[in-house]
Steps between C-alpha positions, in 0.01 A plus 500: 500500500774714343500718811562186707792407275635853534481481878676163498781636283549794735510269803748273323727789415483638855576164655759369258693813410733489205490130418352375178139615453214251501452326168167328559172527689467136579596311812635203303752714308834608642547868592127579514246732661318219677156467339321177420387458140133510598532815709422708191209299366190719471214594271724673244858399564707208614862467601623445143376851403765684709873564460748748639841638439716639783799699372620633840445404862644820656312706414223268380441538127250262343216448251216259550298388199155344492381362166161355403409448133124533544513838681547845355765623533665160502795610707551720808828601667578634846838646597672571829363855498141374493449606140262296288548472124344306216784441254 
């Protein structure tokens, strides 16, 4: 799921250029990546478990965070370089 978000951020940056980066995943929020809230519902995660921060659109610089209290580790992060961390 975080890879899908990463891909969407990259497409957004390529298509939109230097305008304000996306601030939300959800279709019903302004300046978004275009996902429905249920698109991330699964066995372990749902849409509310994901967030992201885009600090630059050219070149793309971002961090995606997935958080789930009942998993260990409880948080995973993915950056624009494809690096995974568990802060």
